[in-house]
C-alpha positions as a printed NumPy array, in Angstrom:
array([[ 12.424, -20.635,  38.266],
       [ 13.322, -17.082,  39.091],
       [ 17.024, -17.981,  38.963],
       [ 16.927, -18.803,  35.255],
       [ 18.98 , -16.093,  33.499],
       [ 16.339, -15.666,  30.83 ],
       [ 15.196, -12.107,  30.866],
       [ 17.391,  -9.963,  28.632],
       [ 17.779,  -6.243,  29.085],
       [ 15.193,  -4.477,  26.944],
       [ 14.448,  -0.882,  26.008],
       [ 12.088,   0.906,  23.622],
       [ 13.137,   4.121,  21.831],
       [ 10.864,   6.225,  19.612],
       [ 11.408,   9.371,  17.544],
       [  8.58 ,  11.082,  15.591],
       [  8.877,  12.598,  12.138],
       [ 10.652,  15.954,  12.03 ],
       [  8.22 ,  18.66 ,  13.106],
       [  5.901,  16.233,  14.918],
       [  5.483,  15.514,  18.602],
       [  5.854,  12.064,  20.139],
       [  2.071,  11.997,  20.585],
       [  1.775,  12.256,  16.784],
       [  4.121,   9.303,  16.189],
       [  2.358,   6.597,  14.172],
       [  4.841,   3.875,  15.165],
       [  4.385,   1.758,  18.272],
       [  6.72 ,  -0.48 ,  20.255],
       [  6.167,  -2.689,  23.28 ],
       [  7.97 ,  -5.323,  25.352],
       [  6.726,  -7.536,  28.166],
       [  8.408, -10.162,  30.329],
       [  6.305, -13.293,  30.658],
       [  6.109, -15.55 ,  33.685],
       [  8.397, -18.548,  34.076],
       [  6.676, -21.841,  33.325],
       [  7.361, -25.533,  32.767],
       [  7.024, -26.873,  29.241],
       [  5.737, -30.293,  28.117],
       [  9.217, -31.762,  28.584],
       [  9.569, -30.592,  32.168],
       [ 12.011, -27.804,  31.311],
       [ 11.847, -24.337,  32.81 ],
       [ 10.999, -21.678,  30.212],
       [ 11.116, -17.913,  30.705],
       [  9.912, -15.764,  27.761],
       [ 10.164, -12.12 ,  26.797],
       [  7.802, -10.748,  24.155],
       [  8.193,  -7.631,  22.01 ],
       [  6.451,  -6.078,  19.026],
       [  6.775,  -3.122,  16.659],
       [  4.115,  -1.708,  14.358],
       [  4.347,   1.082,  11.78 ],
       [  1.038,   2.749,  11.036],
       [  0.396,   3.776,   7.44 ],
       [  0.058,   7.577,   7.435],
       [ -2.342,   7.431,   4.497],
       [ -4.958,   5.797,   6.726],
       [ -7.005,   7.447,   9.453],
       [ -6.05 ,   6.634,  13.085],
       [ -2.952,   4.745,  11.952],
       [ -1.052,   5.46 ,  15.17 ],
       [ -3.874,   4.182,  17.356],
       [ -4.107,   1.02 ,  15.235],
       [ -0.351,   0.459,  15.562],
       [ -0.675,   0.77 ,  19.358],
       [ -3.527,  -1.735,  19.281],
       [ -1.512,  -4.217,  17.22 ],
       [  1.617,  -4.286,  19.405],
       [ -0.483,  -4.863,  22.517],
       [ -2.5  ,  -7.625,  20.899],
       [  0.545,  -9.228,  19.266],
       [  2.308,  -9.522,  22.614],
       [ -0.84 , -10.867,  24.249],
       [ -1.507, -13.409,  21.496],
       [  2.067, -14.689,  21.587],
       [  1.963, -15.048,  25.357],
       [ -1.343, -16.953,  25.327],
       [ -0.435, -19.306,  22.461],
       [  2.552, -21.429,  23.445],
       [  4.78 , -22.338,  20.502],
       [  2.561, -20.075,  18.415],
       [  4.978, -20.246,  15.462],
       [  3.979, -23.883,  14.912],
       [  0.254, -23.053,  14.933],
       [ -0.27 , -20.21 ,  12.457],
       [ -3.822, -21.372,  11.755],
       [ -4.638, -20.761,  15.425],
       [ -2.352, -17.837,  16.187],
       [ -3.423, -15.594,  13.29 ],
       [ -7.189, -15.788,  13.961],
       [ -6.54 , -15.214,  17.661],
       [ -4.559, -12.042,  16.94 ],
       [ -6.991, -10.721,  14.338],
       [-10.145, -11.425,  16.339],
       [ -8.618,  -9.888,  19.447],
       [ -7.673,  -6.722,  17.546],
       [-10.96 ,  -6.468,  15.64 ],
       [-13.078,  -6.619,  18.784],
       [-10.981,  -4.099,  20.67 ],
       [-10.773,  -1.78 ,  17.673],
       [-14.541,  -1.731,  17.452],
       [-14.685,  -0.619,  21.097],
       [-11.984,   1.98 ,  20.447],
       [-13.912,   3.466,  17.501],
       [-17.074,   3.738,  19.552],
       [-15.211,   5.605,  22.273],
       [-13.471,   7.77 ,  19.681],
       [-16.805,   8.838,  18.207],
       [-18.205,   9.54 ,  21.671],
       [-15.18 ,  11.632,  22.658],
       [-15.389,  13.624,  19.434],
       [-19.054,  14.288,  20.101],
       [-18.317,  15.328,  23.696],
       [-15.671,  17.813,  22.472],
       [-18.112,  19.311,  20.   ],
       [-16.118,  17.936,  17.065],
       [-18.191,  15.069,  15.633],
       [-16.931,  12.927,  12.768],
       [-17.134,  14.968,   9.558],
       [-18.467,  13.772,   6.23 ],
       [-14.96 ,  13.759,   4.751],
       [-13.564,  11.642,   7.616],
       [-16.272,   9.012,   7.368],
       [-14.833,   7.264,   4.266],
       [-11.479,   6.933,   6.051],
       [-13.104,   5.341,   9.072],
       [-15.049,   2.963,   6.865],
       [-11.905,   1.969,   4.968],
       [-10.051,   1.285,   8.212],
       [ -6.553,   1.814,   9.564],
       [ -3.468,  -0.015,   8.289],
       [ -0.079,  -0.927,   9.764],
       [  2.796,  -3.358,   9.584],
       [  3.311,  -5.694,  12.52 ],
       [  6.388,  -7.541,  13.771],
       [  6.527,  -9.686,  16.887],
       [  9.179, -11.749,  18.626],
       [  9.455, -14.115,  21.563],
       [ 12.916, -14.394,  23.091],
       [ 12.993, -17.538,  25.178],
       [ 15.405, -19.077,  27.673],
       [ 14.976, -22.787,  28.355],
       [ 16.754, -24.56 ,  31.217],
       [ 17.17 , -28.286,  30.687],
       [ 17.461, -30.959,  33.356],
       [ 21.233, -30.483,  33.636],
       [ 20.848, -26.789,  34.443],
       [ 22.091, -25.645,  31.035],
       [ 20.254, -22.638,  29.592],
       [ 19.503, -22.399,  25.881],
       [ 18.303, -19.124,  24.347],
       [ 16.372, -18.623,  21.136],
       [ 14.094, -16.217,  19.294],
       [ 10.985, -16.803,  17.205],
       [  9.423, -14.014,  15.149],
       [  6.568, -13.266,  12.784],
       [  6.243, -10.344,  10.386],
       [  3.789,  -8.726,   8.029],
       [  5.312,  -5.772,   6.202],
       [  8.723,  -4.122,   6.399],
       [  9.301,  -3.558,  10.09 ],
       [ 12.383,  -5.706,  10.666],
       [ 14.143,  -7.887,  13.199],
       [ 17.941,  -7.965,  13.377],
       [ 19.958, -10.613,  15.192],
       [ 23.299,  -9.044,  16.089],
       [ 26.559, -10.497,  17.382],
       [ 29.474,  -8.218,  18.219],
       [ 27.551,  -5.41 ,  16.505],
       [ 27.319,  -7.229,  13.159],
       [ 24.05 ,  -8.347,  11.582],
       [ 23.783, -12.144,  11.534],
       [ 20.181, -12.195,  10.342],
       [ 17.725,  -9.647,   9.001],
       [ 14.041, -10.573,   8.816],
       [ 11.839, -10.245,   6.802],
       [ 13.723,  -7.747,   4.589],
       [ 17.317,  -8.799,   3.937],
       [ 18.72 ,  -5.883,   1.929],
       [ 18.014,  -2.19 ,   1.473],
       [ 16.542,  -2.777,  -1.991],
       [ 13.778,  -4.772,  -0.328],
       [ 12.059,  -1.666,   1.03 ],
       [  9.278,  -0.584,  -1.311],
       [  6.49 ,   1.942,  -1.173],
       [  3.738,  -0.649,  -0.736],
       [  4.616,  -3.052,   2.102],
       [  2.181,  -5.687,   3.274],
       [ -0.182,  -4.182,   5.859],
       [ -2.759,  -5.473,   8.307],
       [ -6.032,  -3.561,   8.065],
       [ -8.399,  -2.995,  10.954],
       [-11.303,  -4.155,   8.771],
       [ -9.51 ,  -7.169,   7.291],
       [-11.176, -10.368,   8.5  ],
       [ -9.584, -12.749,   5.97 ],
       [ -7.538, -14.815,   8.42 ],
       [ -6.53 , -17.347,   5.772],
       [ -5.016, -14.656,   3.543],
       [ -3.14 , -13.026,   6.433],
       [ -1.848, -16.427,   7.596],
       [ -0.603, -17.054,   4.064],
       [  1.211, -13.701,   3.915],
       [  2.667, -13.811,   7.422],
       [  6.335, -14.778,   7.547],
       [  8.083, -16.649,  10.363],
       [ 11.726, -17.006,  11.39 ],
       [ 13.79 , -18.22 ,  14.331],
       [ 17.367, -18.262,  15.563],
       [ 19.642, -19.335,  18.417],
       [ 21.135, -16.745,  20.761],
       [ 24.497, -16.658,  22.483],
       [ 25.398, -14.58 ,  25.559],
       [ 25.998, -10.977,  24.485],
       [ 23.829, -11.244,  21.357],
       [ 21.214,  -8.591,  20.654],
       [ 17.829,  -8.676,  18.942],
       [ 16.614,  -5.393,  17.461],
       [ 13.11 ,  -4.649,  16.224],
       [ 13.001,  -1.567,  14.008],
       [ 10.418,   0.25 ,  11.926],
       [ 11.312,   0.669,   8.258],
       [ 13.316,   3.927,   8.225],
       [ 15.749,   2.666,  10.853],
       [ 15.735,  -0.834,   9.379],
       [ 16.78 ,   0.558,   5.993],
       [ 19.608,   2.459,   7.701],
       [ 20.802,  -0.742,   9.376],
       [ 20.939,  -2.514,   6.02 ],
       [ 22.663,   0.37 ,   4.253],
       [ 26.338,  -0.186,   3.306],
       [ 27.257,   3.413,   4.263],
       [ 28.405,   2.943,   7.858],
       [ 32.121,   3.526,   7.482],
       [ 34.348,   1.426,   9.745],
       [ 31.783,   0.93 ,  12.535],
       [ 29.276,  -1.906,  12.535],
       [ 25.695,  -0.588,  12.673],
       [ 24.837,  -2.566,  15.79 ],
       [ 27.763,  -1.001,  17.659],
       [ 26.549,   2.474,  16.709],
       [ 23.029,   1.758,  17.931],
       [ 24.245,   0.079,  21.128],
       [ 26.26 ,   3.169,  22.051],
       [ 23.309,   5.446,  21.319],
       [ 20.807,   3.272,  23.164],
       [ 23.063,   3.139,  26.214],
       [ 23.219,   6.949,  26.164],
       [ 19.408,   7.183,  26.335],
       [ 16.461,   8.769,  24.541],
       [ 17.906,  12.25 ,  24.058],
       [ 21.111,  11.062,  22.394],
       [ 19.193,   8.639,  20.194],
       [ 16.809,  11.397,  19.095],
       [ 19.677,  13.767,  18.29 ],
       [ 21.392,  11.061,  16.257],
       [ 18.218,  10.28 ,  14.255],
       [ 17.767,  13.983,  13.506],
       [ 21.402,  14.21 ,  12.379],
       [ 21.053,  11.194,  10.069],
       [ 17.962,  12.753,   8.509],
       [ 19.716,  16.084,   8.021],
       [ 22.592,  14.327,   6.253],
       [ 20.23 ,  12.41 ,   3.989],
       [ 21.2  ,   9.042,   5.478],
       [ 17.769,   8.256,   6.91 ],
       [ 14.313,   8.93 ,   5.555],
       [ 12.191,  11.398,   7.534],
       [  9.743,   8.969,   9.054],
       [  8.726,   7.857,  12.523],
       [ 11.406,   5.672,  14.102],
       [ 10.945,   2.944,  16.679],
       [ 13.639,   0.684,  18.08 ],
       [ 13.183,  -2.18 ,  20.525],
       [ 16.566,  -3.398,  21.739],
       [ 16.854,  -6.772,  23.49 ],
       [ 20.265,  -7.692,  24.868],
       [ 21.073, -11.192,  26.137],
       [ 23.009, -11.136,  29.358],
       [ 26.6  , -12.291,  29.234],
       [ 26.49 , -13.879,  32.677],
       [ 24.119, -16.271,  34.368]])
């Protein structure tokens, strides 16, 4: 199974708002390579999971909630095979997992504040009671080897809010999900709240998409500020995916400098930026 050329190259890049440190970033991104397995048809399957979450700054502990969601999204996808066909099972699994762990996190948070001599204040209490909010976007990139040794690659994604997935080929956007144009970014995206236990409503609002990948294709997961840039028509003669590929290859420092430059030129909103880049290998 280890010979299946399934695992794409993957990297996570994050840039905080101008004037903030990375520790203050309220976005979160995560990727994880799953174990090879055999599906119900006897085919070898090797998955890679990734998620991005954008915490709502208006809510207390938004960054911590975003970190919780990407971890739980990846875990829920990995434990629920073909999860996109079972939303009624997948959504409660994700929400219950996050709710239980968030409760533990809050208890520890209160204890740590007490230990530091900075207990929760009266004006923070309403924020804690209201809960934290964030978008969440998850994807499984899968390689399946059939009985003839041919490998087929695909992606399946879910989204709540305006963090976006982009399927790129030769640097051009083939598919944008769930927002398809720059006008689709509003000031009130759908959010998942830490105190929301209405699984039926979340399942109804969750969106799903899938696509087929060719060697050399890329899948990008981006929080809203970068996603809006990708969908903007103001890229000159270069395709947006080519620009990001060059920057990602150059590493974190170059990517950060570029984001800061785009903000300074008014081409990108000053917000936390997270990019997960998944690149399908061109050779077996």
